[in-house]
C-alpha positions in Angstrom: 0.3 0.1 0.0 1.2 3.5 -1.0 1.8 5.8 2.2 -0.9 8.6 2.1 -0.3 9.6 5.7 2.1 12.7 4.5 0.6 13.7 1.2 -0.6 17.2 1.2 -3.4 18.4 -1.3 -2.7 21.3 -3.8 -4.2 24.4 -2.3 -6.8 24.5 -5.4 -7.2 20.9 -5.0 -11.3 20.0 -5.4 -10.5 17.6 -2.0 -14.0 15.9 -0.8 -15.4 17.1 2.3 -15.5 15.5 5.6 -18.5 14.0 6.9 -18.7 17.2 9.3 -18.5 20.0 7.0 -21.2 17.8 5.0 -23.5 17.3 7.9 -23.3 20.8 9.0 -25.5 22.6 6.7 -27.9 19.8 6.5 -27.7 19.9 10.2 -28.7 23.6 10.3 -31.4 23.1 7.1 -32.8 20.5 9.1 -33.1 22.7 12.3 -34.5 25.9 10.9 -36.9 24.3 8.8 -38.5 21.9 11.7 -38.9 25.1 14.0 -40.6 27.2 10.9 -42.9 23.9 10.7 -43.3 23.9 14.2 -43.8 27.4 14.1 -46.8 27.6 11.7 -48.4 24.0 12.5 -48.6 25.5 16.3 -50.2 28.5 15.0 -53.0 26.2 13.6 -53.8 24.4 17.0 -53.1 27.5 19.4 -55.6 29.5 17.2 -58.5 27.2 17.8 -58.0 27.5 21.3 -58.0 31.2 21.8 -61.1 31.2 19.0 -63.7 31.7 22.4 -61.7 34.5 23.5 -61.5 36.3 20.2 -65.4 36.0 19.7 -66.0 37.5 23.1 -63.3 40.1 22.9 -65.6 41.5 19.4 -69.2 40.7 20.6 -70.3 43.1 17.6 -69.1 41.0 14.8 -71.1 37.8 13.7 -69.6 34.4 14.4 -69.7 33.5 11.0 -67.5 36.7 10.0 -65.2 35.6 12.8 -64.6 31.9 11.5 -62.7 33.8 8.8 -59.9 34.4 11.5 -59.4 30.4 10.8 -60.4 29.9 6.9 -58.7 32.6 5.9 -55.3 31.4 7.0 -56.2 28.3 5.1 -57.1 29.6 2.3 -54.5 32.0 1.7 -52.0 28.8 2.4 -53.5 26.4 0.2 -53.7 29.1 -3.0 -50.0 30.1 -2.7 -48.1 26.9 -1.5 -47.6 25.6 -5.0 -46.4 29.1 -6.6 -44.4 29.8 -3.5 -42.3 26.7 -4.1 -41.5 27.7 -7.5 -40.6 31.0 -6.6 -38.3 29.8 -4.0 -37.0 27.8 -6.8 -36.2 30.8 -9.1 -34.9 33.5 -6.4 -33.2 31.1 -4.2 -34.7 28.6 -1.1 -32.8 30.4 1.6 -33.4 33.7 0.4 -37.0 33.1 0.5 -37.2 31.1 3.2 -35.7 33.7 5.7 -38.1 36.4 4.0 -40.9 34.5 4.6 -39.8 34.0 8.3 -39.6 37.8 8.6 -42.9 38.0 7.4 -44.7 35.6 9.3 -43.5 37.3 12.5 -44.6 40.7 11.1 -48.1 39.5 10.1 -48.0 37.8 13.6 -47.7 41.4 15.1 -50.2 42.9 13.2 -52.8 40.1 14.3 -52.0 40.6 18.1 -52.5 44.6 17.7 -55.6 44.6 15.7 -57.9 46.7 16.6 -60.7 45.2 15.4 -61.9 41.9 13.8 -61.2 43.4 10.2 -57.9 43.5 10.8 -57.6 40.7 12.7 -59.0 38.5 9.7 -56.6 40.2 7.2 -53.7 39.7 9.3 -54.8 36.1 9.3 -55.0 36.3 5.1 -51.2 37.6 5.4 -50.1 35.1 7.7 -51.1 32.1 6.1 -49.8 33.4 2.7 -46.5 33.9 4.7 -46.8 30.2 5.9 -46.8 29.0 2.6 -43.8 30.4 1.7 -42.2 29.1 4.8 -43.1 25.0 4.2 -42.0 24.6 0.6 -39.1 26.8 0.9 -38.1 24.8 4.2 -38.6 21.4 2.9 -36.6 22.3 -0.3 -34.2 23.6 1.8 -33.9 20.2 3.7 -34.1 17.9 0.6 -31.1 19.9 -1.0 -28.5 19.7 1.6 -29.4 16.0 3.0 -27.5 12.9 1.4 -29.9 10.8 -0.2 -29.3 8.0 2.1 -30.5 10.3 5.4 -33.4 11.8 3.2 -36.0 9.7 4.8 -34.7 10.5 8.3 -34.7 13.9 7.8 -38.4 14.2 6.7 -39.1 12.0 9.7 -37.8 14.7 11.6 -39.7 17.5 9.9 -42.7 15.8 9.9 -42.2 15.1 13.7 -42.1 19.0 14.6 -45.5 19.0 12.9 -46.9 16.6 14.8 -45.6 17.8 18.5 -46.8 21.4 17.4 -50.1 19.8 17.3 -49.6 17.9 20.4 -48.2 20.9 22.6 -50.6 23.2 20.8 -53.8 23.0 23.4 -51.4 23.2 26.1 -49.7 26.2 24.9 -52.1 28.3 23.5 -54.5 27.5 26.5 -51.6 28.7 28.7 -51.0 32.0 26.7 -54.6 32.9 26.9 -55.3 32.3 30.2 -52.5 34.0 31.3 -51.6 37.2 29.1 -54.9 37.0 26.7 -55.8 35.5 23.3 -53.2 38.4 21.9 -50.4 36.5 23.0 -50.9 33.6 20.8 -49.9 35.9 18.0 -47.1 37.4 19.9 -45.1 34.1 20.8 -44.1 33.7 16.8 -42.1 36.8 16.7 -39.1 36.1 19.3 -39.2 32.0 17.4 -39.1 33.4 14.1 -36.3 36.2 14.8 -34.5 33.1 16.5 -35.0 31.1 13.5 -33.6 34.0 11.3 -30.3 34.0 13.0 -30.0 30.8 13.2 -30.3 30.2 9.6 -29.1 33.5 8.3 -25.9 31.5 6.6 -28.2 29.4 4.5 -28.8 32.3 2.2 -25.3 32.7 1.5 -23.4 32.1 -1.6 -26.7 30.5 -2.6 -27.1 30.2 -6.5 -30.6 30.9 -8.3 -31.9 28.1 -10.5 -33.0 29.8 -14.3 -36.8 29.2 -13.9 -39.1 31.9 -15.0 -41.8 32.8 -12.3 -44.8 31.2 -11.3 -48.3 31.8 -12.6 -49.4 34.8 -10.4 -52.7 35.2 -11.8 -53.3 31.5 -11.5 -52.5 31.8 -8.0 -54.7 35.0 -7.4 -57.6 33.0 -9.6 -57.0 30.1 -7.0 -57.1 32.1 -4.0 -60.1 34.0 -5.0 -61.9 31.0 -5.9 -61.4 29.3 -2.8 -62.3 32.3 -1.0 -65.7 32.8 -2.5 -66.8 29.4 -2.7 -66.1 29.5 1.5 -67.7 33.3 1.6 -71.0 31.3 -0.3 -71.0 28.3 2.6 -70.6 30.4 5.3 -72.7 33.4 4.8 -75.5 30.7 3.0 -77.6 30.5 5.9 -77.5 34.3 6.5 -78.1 35.9 3.0 -80.4 32.8 1.7 -79.1 30.1 0.1 -81.3 31.1 -3.3 -79.9 34.8 -2.7 -78.3 36.3 -5.8 -75.3 36.9 -3.2 -75.1 33.4 -2.0 -75.4 31.8 -5.7 -72.9 34.9 -7.4 -70.0 34.2 -4.9 -70.7 30.1 -5.1 -70.7 30.2 -9.2 -68.0 33.0 -9.2 -65.7 30.8 -6.9 -66.2 27.9 -9.4 -65.7 30.1 -12.3 -62.6 31.4 -11.1 -61.3 27.6 -10.0 -61.7 26.5 -13.5 -59.7 29.5 -14.9 -57.0 28.4 -12.4 -57.1 24.8 -13.4 -57.4 25.8 -17.5 -54.5 27.9 -16.8 -52.6 25.2 -14.8 -52.7 23.2 -18.1 -51.1 25.4 -20.2 -48.5 27.8 -17.9 -44.9 25.9 -18.1 -44.8 26.9 -13.8 -48.5 26.4 -13.0 -50.2 27.3 -9.5 -52.1 24.2 -9.1 -49.8 21.2 -10.1 -52.3 19.7 -11.8 -49.4 17.5 -14.0 -48.9 15.1 -10.5 -52.6 14.1 -10.8 -51.6 11.9 -14.0 -50.9 9.3 -11.3 -54.5 8.4 -10.6 -53.1 7.0 -7.0 -52.2 10.4 -6.4 -55.1 12.2 -7.4 -57.0 9.8 -5.4 -54.7 10.4 -2.3 -55.5 14.2 -2.5 -59.4 13.5 -3.1 -59.1 11.8 0.5 -57.3 14.7 2.1 -59.7 17.0 0.8 -62.4 15.5 1.6 -60.9 14.7 5.2 -59.4 18.0 5.7 -63.1 19.3 5.8 -64.5 17.1 8.6 -61.1 17.4 10.5 -60.7 21.3 10.1 -64.5 21.6 11.6 -64.1 19.0 14.4 -61.1 20.9 15.6 -62.7 24.0 15.9 -65.8 23.0 17.2 -64.0 21.2 20.3 -62.9 24.1 21.8 -66.4 25.9 21.4 -68.4 23.2 23.0 -66.1 23.0 25.9 -66.6 26.9 26.1 -70.2 27.4 25.3 -71.6 24.5 26.4 -69.7 22.9 29.4 -68.6 26.6 30.8 -65.1 25.3 30.8 -62.1 27.6 31.9 -59.4 28.2 28.9 -57.0 25.6 30.9 -59.2 23.1 31.3 -60.4 23.0 27.8 -57.1 23.1 26.5 -55.9 20.2 28.9 -59.4 18.2 27.7 -58.3 19.0 23.9 -54.6 17.5 24.8 -56.0 13.8 24.9 -56.9 13.9 21.1 -53.6 15.4 20.2 -51.8 12.9 22.1 -53.7 10.1 20.7 -53.1 11.5 17.4 -49.2 11.8 18.2 -49.1 8.4 19.2 -51.2 6.6 16.2 -49.0 8.7 13.8 -45.9 7.5 15.0 -47.3 3.9 14.9 -48.9 4.5 11.5 -45.7 5.6 10.4 -43.8 2.1 11.4 -46.5 -0.2 9.9 -45.6 -2.1 6.7 -46.4 -0.6 3.4 -49.2 -3.0 2.4 -51.1 -2.2 5.6 -51.3 1.6 4.9 -54.4 1.5 2.9 -56.7 -0.2 5.4 -54.9 1.7 8.2 -56.3 4.7 6.2 -59.9 3.3 6.3 -59.4 2.3 10.3 -58.5 5.9 10.8 -61.3 7.5 9.3 -64.0 4.9 10.6 -62.4 5.9 13.9 -63.0 9.2 13.3 -66.6 8.7 12.0 -67.3 7.0 15.3 -66.0 9.6 17.3 -67.8 12.4 15.7 -71.0 10.5 15.7 -70.8 9.8 19.4 -70.5 13.3 19.7 -73.4 13.9 18.1 -75.5 11.8 20.3 -77.6 12.4 23.9 -74.2 11.5 25.5 -72.9 15.0 24.9 -75.3 17.3 26.5 -75.0 20.1 29.1 -73.9 18.5 31.9 -69.7 18.0 31.4 -69.1 14.3 31.2 -64.9 14.2 30.6 -64.0 10.9 31.1 -67.6 9.0 30.2 -68.1 11.1 26.7 -64.8 13.8 26.1 -61.9 11.2 26.5 -63.0 8.2 24.7 -64.2 10.5 21.8 -61.4 12.5 21.9 -58.8 9.3 21.7 -61.0 8.0 18.8 -60.9 11.2 17.0 -57.7 12.4 17.7 -56.2 8.6 16.9 -58.0 8.4 13.9 -56.2 11.8 12.8 -53.1 10.6 13.3 -53.6 7.5 11.6 -55.1 9.0 8.4 -52.8 12.0 8.2 -49.8 10.0 8.2 -51.1 7.5 5.7 -51.9 10.1 3.3 -48.9 11.6 3.7 -46.9 8.5 3.1 -49.1 7.5 -0.1 -48.7 10.7 -1.5 -44.7 10.5 -1.5 -45.1 6.8 -2.6 -47.3 7.4 -5.5 -45.0 9.8 -7.2 -41.3 9.7 -8.6 -38.8 11.0 -5.6 -37.6 13.8 -7.7 -41.2 15.1 -7.2 -41.2 14.2 -3.7 -41.4 18.0 -2.2 -44.1 19.1 -4.7 -46.4 16.0 -4.0 -46.3 16.5 -0.3 -46.8 20.5 -0.8 -49.7 19.8 -3.0 -51.3 16.9 -0.7 -51.3 19.6 1.9 -52.9 22.0 -0.2 -55.7 19.5 -0.9 -56.6 19.1 3.1 -56.4 22.9 3.6 -58.8 23.5 0.8 -60.7 21.1 2.5 -60.2 22.5 5.7 -61.3 25.8 4.7 -64.8 24.8 3.8 -65.2 22.5 6.4 -65.0 25.7 9.0 -67.5 27.2 6.2 -69.8 24.3 7.1 -69.5 25.1 10.7 -70.0 28.7 10.1 -73.3 27.6 8.5 -74.8 25.2 10.8 -74.4 27.6 13.7 -75.8 30.3 11.7 -78.9 28.0 11.0 -79.3 27.4 14.8 -78.5 30.8 16.6 -80.6 30.2 19.6 -79.9 26.3 19.9 -76.7 26.0 20.4 -76.8 21.6 21.0 -78.7 21.2 18.1 -76.2 23.1 16.2 -73.4 21.1 17.6 -75.1 17.7 17.0 -75.9 18.4 13.5 -72.2 19.6 12.8 -71.3 16.7 14.5 -73.2 13.8 12.9 -72.1 16.0 9.6 -68.6 15.4 10.3 -69.1 11.5 10.6 -71.0 11.7 7.4 -68.3 12.9 5.7 -65.6 11.0 7.4 -67.8 8.0 6.2 -67.3 9.2 3.0 -63.4 9.5 3.6 -63.4 6.0 4.8 -65.0 4.6 1.4 -62.6 7.1 -0.8 -59.5 5.4 1.3 -60.7 1.6 0.8 -59.9 2.0 -2.9 -56.9 0.6 -4.0 -53.8 2.9 -4.5 -50.5 1.9 -6.4 -47.6 2.9 -4.6 -44.6 3.6 -6.6 -41.1 2.8 -4.5 -38.1 5.1 -4.9 -36.0 4.3 -7.1 -32.4 5.0 -6.9 
C-alpha cells in the first residue's frame, strides 16, 4: 500500500468534504426548517383554543364572520403553497425562507395588535400567505442539503416537528390565553421567528438561483379568490339565503375562478396548481381523500374548544387540557402508523377514518349534553377522533410520497397539504353555516355539525378503501 499520511493536497485541489462539513449545512437546514414547521402548525392549534376568547372580544362581529380568522389562514395557505415553492426555486430557497420567516413575524404582530375583527382577519390572510412560503422553501432546503441516504430520516424529523406542535398546541395555547390573553398566541411567534432567522442566516449565503421563470401569479390569484368565494358562499349562505343572488354569485363565481385556474395550470410552464402530478391516479385519489377528510377534521378541531367553552363552560386551561387528549392520541397513532408495513397502509387509512367517524357520531348523540362528562364522554371521543387523525394524516402523507417519482416528492407533499387545507377551509365554512342555522339552539347546532362530520368521515373511509398503487423510490 502507498503511504499517504504525509500527502498534502494542492491549494486549489477539490478535496472531498469531510463528513462533519457535509453534515453541518444539512443539520442547520433541518433545524430551522423543522422550527418553522413547528411554528406554523402550532399557530393552527393555538388559534382554535383562542377562538372562544376572540369571539368574546369582538361581540359586535357575527360568529360566521369571525370564522374567517381560521379559514382565511387556510385559504391563503392553500392558494399560495405551489407557486411559493416555485418562487423559492427561482429566487433562492434560503432567501425566500428567511423572508417568509420575517413576514410571518410581522403578520403575527399585526394579528396581535389588531384593533378590530377586520384587521385580525386581514392579518390572518397575510399570515397564511407567509406560512405558504415557509413550508415549501424549508422543505426544499432540507431535501437539497441532505444526502440521499438520509432523506427519510430528515423527513421524519421535519414531519415530527409539525406533529409535536399539534400535540403541545392546546396546552401552550391554553396557558397563553389564560395568563396573557388571546393576543399572546400571535406575539409568541415573533421571538421564535427572530431566533430562526438568526440561526439560519447562513443558509442564503452563496446560494445559486435556478434559471426558472416566475410562477403563474394570475393563476395563484384565481385559485385563492376561487376558494375564498366558495367558502364565503357556504359561510354566509344561511344568513343571506341559499337562493340569494350574493350566495349564488359567490358560489358560481368561485367555481368559475377555480376553473380558470385549472385551465391556466394545464398550459402554464410553472402552474399555480400542480395538476401534472394528477396524472398519477393513485396520487389524485390520495389528494381527494385529503380534501374530503380536511373538511371534517378542521370543523371538528374548531368545534371542540367552542363546545367546551359554550356548552360545558370550561375555563381556557381546562379546555386546553381536554383538547390535549386527542392531540396526544394523534401523536401516538401517527408514530405507530408510520412504522407499519406498506401493504397495511391502505386499510390503516380506512381504520383511521372509521375511528374518526365513530368519534363524531358519538358526539352527535345525547351522551354529549349540557352536563359535563369529561371521562365518560369526552376522553373516549377524543382518543377515537385524535387517534383516527394521526393514522389517516400519516397514511396519506406516506401514500402521496410513494405514488410519485422521488424527484417530485417535495411538490407532491406540498400539493397534498394544499388539498387538506382547501378542504379545511370548506369545513370551517360548514361549521359557520350550521351555527347560523341554529343561533338559539347551541346543542342542536353542535349535534348537527358532529353528525355531518361523521357522514363526511364515512365518505373518507369509502375513498380510502379504493386501491392505491404505490411507487417505491428508485435510485
